[in-house]
N, C-alpha and C positions, 0 to 999 in steps of 0.2 A: 378701888374706887376714891376718888376725892370730889367732894363736892365744894365749889366756890361760891362765895356770896359777896358780890360788890357793895359798896355804899358810898356815900359822899358826894355824889353827883348833884348838879343844880343849875340855876340860872346866876349868873355873875357878869359884872360890867368888864369891858375892856381894861386890863391893867391889874385886876382883882386876882385873888387866889381861891383856890380849891384843893382838898386834900381827899383823895379816893384811899379807900381802904378795901382789902380783900381777905376775907376769913376763909383758911381752910378747914375742912371737916378732919383731916388726918392728922393724927398726933406724931406721925413721923413725917410731917410738910418739911423738916430741915433737911431731907433727902431730896426735895424737889427745887427746880428752879422756878423761878416766877418772871411773868411776864406781862407787860399792858398792851394791849393793841388797840386801835380804834376805828371806827366805820362810820365816815359822814356819808349823808344821803347820796345816793347814785355812783359811789365809789367803793373800792375795795377795802377790805380790812387791812390796816398797815400796823406795823411794827412801832410803838412808841419808845419803849423801855423794858430792861430786864436785868435780873439779878441773878446771879448763880446760888447754888444751895448755901454756901457758906456767907453770902452777903459781902465778900471781899472783891467781887468782879462786878461791876454795873456798865451796863450800855444804853444808848440813846441815840435816836434818830437825829439827823442833824438841825432840823426845825425846833428842837424843844431843848437842846443843849443849853445849858446855863440857866433855863427857867424851870425844868423839872428835875425832880429827884426822886429816885427810886429807893426803897429801903425794905427791910424785913425784920421782923421780930419772931424768932423760931420758938420763943417760949409761950407765944400767944397765937403760934400758926397764922400768923399774918402779913401781908405785903402790902406797903403803900406806895401812894405816888403823890408827892407834893407838887402841886402846880402852881407858879407865880407867875406874874406878869402875862396873863392869860390875853390871847389875840382870838378875833373873831373865826379866824381859821382853825383854831382849836375844837371848835364846835364839832360833836360827834357822840357816837355812844361808845364808850370805852368798856373793853372787857378785860377781865383778869385771865390770866392763863398759867396752868403748871404742867411741868414735864420733868417725870422721874429721872435720877440720874446726876452724875457728878461732872458732866460737860460744862465748861466754863468760857467756851469761845464765843466770839461775837457771830460768826457764821452759823452757829448752832442755835444760839439764844434767841436770834433774831428772826429766826426761820417760823414761820407760823404753822407750817405742816409738822413741826416735830413736837408741838404742844398736845399733850393727850387731853387735857382737861380744861372746860370752859366756864365762866361765870356766865350769867344771864344778862349782864351789860348794865351800866348806868350811865343816863344822858347827862352829857356836859354843853352847855349851851352859852356862848360869851355874846354879850350884846356890844354894838359899838357906841 
């Protein structure tokens, strides 16, 4: 069992930055891939970014490429999402997710049903 706790959300103006953090309870978190998903009102939860267990492979949805960066610190059991040049359409609840194993391919890491553990979500609001 893994508990995930997100932090770092808030209200920011368009063009601004936020850094989301996800703290995992499990000391073997290095054996898990980490992902960020988001859900806007009235929409389905969608993939944003993912990082494999090693940190060597990262993936992004097209709309955030070049603006968002996912990273992890396995010594601290954390995954981060640095969000720059934020746009109003980035407004959503952002969820951290984790899945055990060593899969490193985009098809697996971007697929919401493959994740076993989820955080409670953190609100990101970007004003125009």
